[in-house]
C-alpha positions, 0 to 999 in steps of 0.5 A, a space after each residue: 473504595 471511592 479511589 478504586 472506582 475513580 481509577 477504574 472510571 479513569 482507565 475506562 475513559 482512557 481506553 475509550 479515547 484510543 480509536 480502534 486501529 481499523 478507524 485509523 485506516 485511510 478512507 477509500 480514495 477515488 478509484 480508477 481502472 488501470 491496465 498493465 500490459 505485456 504484448 497481447 496480455 492485459 491485467 486490469 486493476 481497480 486502483 485507489 489513486 494516492 496523489 498527495 503526501 498524506 494519501 501516500 504516507 497512509 497508503 494501505 496502513 491498517 487495512 485488513 483486506 485488499 480484494 483480488 483485482 484491487 490495489 493502490 497506485 502511488 503517483 509521484 511528481 518526479 522519477 526518483 529511487 523509491 523505498 517503501 515499508 510495511 509499517 502498520 500494514 496488516 496484509 501482504 502485498 506485491 509492489 511494482 515500481 514503474 518509471 515516468 513512461 510506465 516502464 517496469 522497474 522492479 517488483 517485490 513481495 512485502 510482508 507485514 512488519 512485525 517489529 521495528 525497525 521495519 524492512 525497506 523495500 527499494 526500487 531497483 532504479 528510479 520510479 514515478 509510479 508505484 502499484 501495491 496489489 494483493 500478494 501473489 498477483 505478480 506470480 499469478 500473472 507472470 508480471 516481469 520486466 516485459 510489462 508496462 503501466 498504461 498511462 
C-alpha cells in the first residue's frame, strides 16, 4: 500500500513539473504597425517584431490564436534564402518573404505540423524580412508580387 501511494505521489509530482504547452509560448513581443502596399492599396498589420535568434526561433510556437490584422515580422541581419517550419505551431499561417528593400519574394500558406519531420517552407529567393499572418490573409487581400513591405 505504501509503495502504491508513493508511486502515485511521484507520478503526480512528475506530471505537475511539466508546464502546459500554452506556458511555453513566447510572451508577446513589442508591437509595431507595419504596412504592405501595392499601388494605392494598403494593408496595415499590427506585428510583433522578432529581432534576435531566441525570438525568431520561438516565433509563434504554442500560440493558440492570432487575431485578424496581427502578425509577426522576423527581421534578419542580412538577405539570404530562408526556410521556415511549423514545429509546435498550432495555427495555420500565411508567410510572406521580402528582400532587403521590402520587395515581395514569395508567399506560402503553412499548416500546423502534425508529425515529424515537419515540412519546410522555403523562400523563392533571398529574403531579409519574413511576415507571418493568419492563414487566408494573402488570398483575401490579393497579395502578390506587386506588393511591398514599407520599411
